[in-house]
Structures are given as C-alpha cells and as structure tokens.
LUMFI-731504 format. One record per residue (C-alpha): residue in three letters; x, y, z. Coordinates in Angstrom, 2 decimals. Layout:
// residues N
<rest->ala, u->X, v->Y, w->Z>
...
***
This chain:
// residues 154
<rest->unk, u->74.29, v->167.47, w->108.36>
<rest->unk, u->73.16, v->163.73, w->106.64>
<rest->unk, u->71.91, v->161.00, w->109.36>
<rest->unk, u->74.19, v->157.65, w->109.24>
<rest->unk, u->72.50, v->154.59, w->109.86>
<rest->unk, u->73.90, v->151.53, w->111.78>
<rest->unk, u->73.10, v->147.77, w->111.56>
<rest->unk, u->71.23, v->148.00, w->114.89>
<rest->unk, u->69.35, v->150.59, w->114.40>
<rest->unk, u->68.56, v->148.98, w->110.72>
<rest->unk, u->67.76, v->145.75, w->113.25>
<rest->unk, u->65.49, v->147.61, w->115.47>
<rest->unk, u->63.95, v->149.05, w->113.30>
<rest->unk, u->63.03, v->146.22, w->111.39>
<rest->unk, u->61.89, v->144.26, w->114.43>
<rest->unk, u->59.33, v->147.01, w->115.75>
<rest->unk, u->57.62, v->146.73, w->112.09>
<rest->unk, u->57.46, v->143.24, w->112.26>
<rest->unk, u->56.16, v->142.80, w->115.30>
<rest->unk, u->53.38, v->145.21, w->114.76>
<rest->unk, u->52.05, v->143.61, w->111.79>
<rest->unk, u->51.19, v->139.73, w->111.68>
<rest->unk, u->53.67, v->137.61, w->109.59>
<rest->unk, u->52.48, v->136.15, w->106.99>
<rest->unk, u->52.33, v->132.54, w->106.02>
<rest->unk, u->54.85, v->132.94, w->103.08>
<rest->unk, u->57.14, v->134.86, w->105.30>
<rest->unk, u->57.43, v->132.28, w->107.70>
<rest->unk, u->58.75, v->129.86, w->104.40>
<rest->unk, u->62.11, v->130.60, w->103.26>
<rest->unk, u->62.12, v->132.34, w->100.13>
<rest->unk, u->65.67, v->131.34, w->98.52>
<rest->unk, u->64.23, v->129.05, w->96.13>
<rest->unk, u->68.00, v->127.60, w->95.38>
<rest->unk, u->68.26, v->126.85, w->98.74>
<rest->unk, u->64.94, v->124.54, w->99.48>
<rest->unk, u->65.81, v->122.99, w->95.95>
<rest->unk, u->69.09, v->122.14, w->96.93>
<rest->unk, u->67.73, v->120.38, w->100.36>
<rest->unk, u->64.81, v->119.16, w->98.51>
<rest->unk, u->67.26, v->117.41, w->96.13>
<rest->unk, u->69.32, v->115.62, w->98.91>
<rest->unk, u->66.67, v->114.77, w->101.30>
<rest->unk, u->64.73, v->112.95, w->97.69>
<rest->unk, u->68.21, v->111.21, w->97.14>
<rest->unk, u->68.43, v->109.84, w->100.72>
<rest->unk, u->64.86, v->108.65, w->100.69>
<rest->unk, u->65.48, v->106.84, w->97.34>
<rest->unk, u->68.53, v->105.09, w->99.09>
<rest->unk, u->65.88, v->102.78, w->100.81>
<rest->unk, u->64.38, v->101.38, w->97.31>
<rest->unk, u->68.29, v->100.88, w->95.89>
<rest->unk, u->68.97, v->98.99, w->98.74>
<rest->unk, u->65.87, v->96.93, w->98.66>
<rest->unk, u->66.27, v->96.71, w->94.71>
<rest->unk, u->70.29, v->95.44, w->95.10>
<rest->unk, u->70.13, v->93.64, w->98.80>
<rest->unk, u->66.34, v->92.59, w->99.20>
<rest->unk, u->65.60, v->93.89, w->102.61>
<rest->unk, u->65.19, v->97.27, w->103.74>
<rest->unk, u->67.59, v->99.05, w->105.45>
<rest->unk, u->66.15, v->102.49, w->107.20>
<rest->unk, u->70.02, v->103.37, w->108.17>
<rest->unk, u->71.00, v->104.03, w->104.46>
<rest->unk, u->68.58, v->107.43, w->105.08>
<rest->unk, u->70.84, v->109.06, w->106.73>
<rest->unk, u->74.65, v->107.15, w->104.89>
<rest->unk, u->76.91, v->109.03, w->102.56>
<rest->unk, u->77.97, v->107.15, w->99.76>
<rest->unk, u->75.83, v->104.77, w->97.35>
<rest->unk, u->73.48, v->105.34, w->94.85>
<rest->unk, u->71.66, v->107.77, w->94.00>
<rest->unk, u->74.52, v->110.33, w->95.40>
<rest->unk, u->72.60, v->113.08, w->97.49>
<rest->unk, u->76.21, v->115.25, w->97.36>
<rest->unk, u->75.65, v->115.15, w->93.32>
<rest->unk, u->71.99, v->115.52, w->93.69>
<rest->unk, u->72.75, v->118.74, w->96.13>
<rest->unk, u->74.51, v->120.48, w->94.04>
<rest->unk, u->73.35, v->119.85, w->90.55>
<rest->unk, u->70.35, v->120.86, w->92.30>
<rest->unk, u->72.25, v->124.41, w->93.46>
<rest->unk, u->73.52, v->124.99, w->89.67>
<rest->unk, u->70.06, v->124.33, w->88.20>
<rest->unk, u->68.06, v->126.63, w->90.52>
<rest->unk, u->70.98, v->129.58, w->90.06>
<rest->unk, u->70.90, v->128.56, w->86.32>
<rest->unk, u->67.25, v->129.07, w->85.79>
<rest->unk, u->67.16, v->132.38, w->88.35>
<rest->unk, u->69.81, v->134.24, w->87.23>
<rest->unk, u->71.03, v->133.01, w->84.12>
<rest->unk, u->74.43, v->131.44, w->83.33>
<rest->unk, u->76.41, v->134.63, w->83.33>
<rest->unk, u->76.96, v->135.44, w->87.04>
<rest->unk, u->79.46, v->135.02, w->89.33>
<rest->unk, u->76.82, v->133.12, w->91.48>
<rest->unk, u->76.53, v->130.59, w->88.44>
<rest->unk, u->80.35, v->130.00, w->88.17>
<rest->unk, u->80.81, v->129.23, w->91.99>
<rest->unk, u->77.64, v->126.79, w->91.92>
<rest->unk, u->79.58, v->124.90, w->89.08>
<rest->unk, u->83.09, v->124.80, w->90.33>
<rest->unk, u->81.74, v->123.42, w->93.73>
<rest->unk, u->79.65, v->121.19, w->91.85>
<rest->unk, u->82.86, v->119.56, w->89.61>
<rest->unk, u->84.67, v->119.40, w->93.17>
<rest->unk, u->81.92, v->117.78, w->94.98>
<rest->unk, u->81.48, v->115.11, w->92.07>
<rest->unk, u->85.13, v->114.69, w->91.44>
<rest->unk, u->85.85, v->113.90, w->95.00>
<rest->unk, u->82.93, v->111.42, w->95.03>
<rest->unk, u->84.33, v->110.02, w->92.10>
<rest->unk, u->88.00, v->109.93, w->93.07>
<rest->unk, u->88.91, v->110.40, w->96.58>
<rest->unk, u->86.11, v->108.77, w->98.44>
<rest->unk, u->86.45, v->105.46, w->95.70>
<rest->unk, u->89.91, v->105.06, w->96.34>
<rest->unk, u->89.18, v->105.36, w->99.95>
<rest->unk, u->86.26, v->102.91, w->100.25>
<rest->unk, u->88.46, v->100.28, w->98.06>
<rest->unk, u->91.10, v->100.61, w->100.76>
<rest->unk, u->88.62, v->100.30, w->103.73>
<rest->unk, u->86.82, v->97.03, w->101.86>
<rest->unk, u->91.03, v->95.92, w->101.59>
<rest->unk, u->91.11, v->96.64, w->104.74>
<rest->unk, u->88.09, v->94.58, w->105.84>
<rest->unk, u->89.71, v->91.33, w->104.38>
<rest->unk, u->92.79, v->91.41, w->106.03>
<rest->unk, u->91.06, v->91.65, w->109.31>
<rest->unk, u->88.94, v->89.21, w->108.53>
<rest->unk, u->92.35, v->86.83, w->108.34>
<rest->unk, u->93.45, v->87.87, w->112.04>
<rest->unk, u->93.51, v->85.03, w->114.46>
<rest->unk, u->90.96, v->85.33, w->116.67>
<rest->unk, u->93.62, v->86.54, w->119.45>
<rest->unk, u->94.63, v->89.42, w->117.98>
<rest->unk, u->93.54, v->92.72, w->118.56>
<rest->unk, u->91.73, v->93.41, w->115.95>
<rest->unk, u->90.14, v->90.32, w->114.66>
<rest->unk, u->87.09, v->92.34, w->116.45>
<rest->unk, u->87.34, v->95.06, w->115.02>
<rest->unk, u->83.99, v->97.08, w->113.20>
<rest->unk, u->84.16, v->96.90, w->109.76>
<rest->unk, u->85.07, v->100.05, w->108.20>
<rest->unk, u->82.26, v->101.21, w->105.66>
<rest->unk, u->83.01, v->100.54, w->102.24>
<rest->unk, u->80.86, v->102.54, w->100.13>
<rest->unk, u->82.23, v->106.12, w->100.06>
<rest->unk, u->82.49, v->106.87, w->95.97>
<rest->unk, u->80.83, v->106.91, w->93.24>
<rest->unk, u->81.82, v->104.59, w->89.99>
<rest->unk, u->82.30, v->107.12, w->86.55>
<rest->unk, u->79.57, v->105.01, w->85.10>
<rest->unk, u->77.52, v->105.73, w->88.90>
***
C-alpha cells in the first residue's frame, strides 16, 4: 500500500529537521530575488523623494518618504524592478513575466491616467474651498492632496 503524506505531515517533518540543525545565515534572508528587488526599488524611490522635494521646494520634508505620488514613482519603480528581475531570472517567455508586465502596465496607466486626473480635481476643489467665506463650514477644511499621479513625461 502506498503511503500518503498530508500537508500537516510535511510541515511537522520540516519543523523537526529545521529545529535539529542550526539555521544558516542564508536561511534567515528571503531567497526571492524578485521580491527583494521590488521592495528595494520601492525603498530607493521613496528615499529619493527627499531630494526631489529639496530640489523643487528648497526644504527637507521627511514626510515625503511615506507619501504616494510625486517623483520618482515608487509604484512604477516597484513593478518595473519586478518585471526586470523576473525577466532576468526566468526569461521573457514564461507566464510569470507576462503577469508582471501586465501588472506594470496597469499600475503605470493608473498613475498617469486616473490618479493624475484625481489629483487635478483635488487641486480645483482646494481652490474652490479657499474662496469660501470664513463662516462656511468647509472653509477650515484641510486641503486635499493633489500630488497623486504622474504626467506622461514623468
């Protein structure tokens, strides 16, 4: 009779072998190069926003590291790093590369289309609210963020 191994059996077997041997330093780091490159690209793009803000506005704003929108685009950097990493590792003929390319196209289309127009609408709404008389209930409303998307040049 053939023996059937369940997922629970495999998990308990892996835990007992992992606990019997000491983990190597390489085991502690995630081995998914594509995931690491995507996260690294996102972190670098977010960090560089400090310098682009300083260049444009001549002030340091550490909050920009956590904001979305603006340049460089962390969304675009993340998906393009994923595309390039998968393309280099697995080639361009596989389904994972196709999925990554489609995802990158959707993210960048969204940033240059929908989010760009939402940012422009926020800018117009902020101008309208500024023209309200002081006694209006919305005159003290916090301005909407208008740096949401990217122009085609960006």
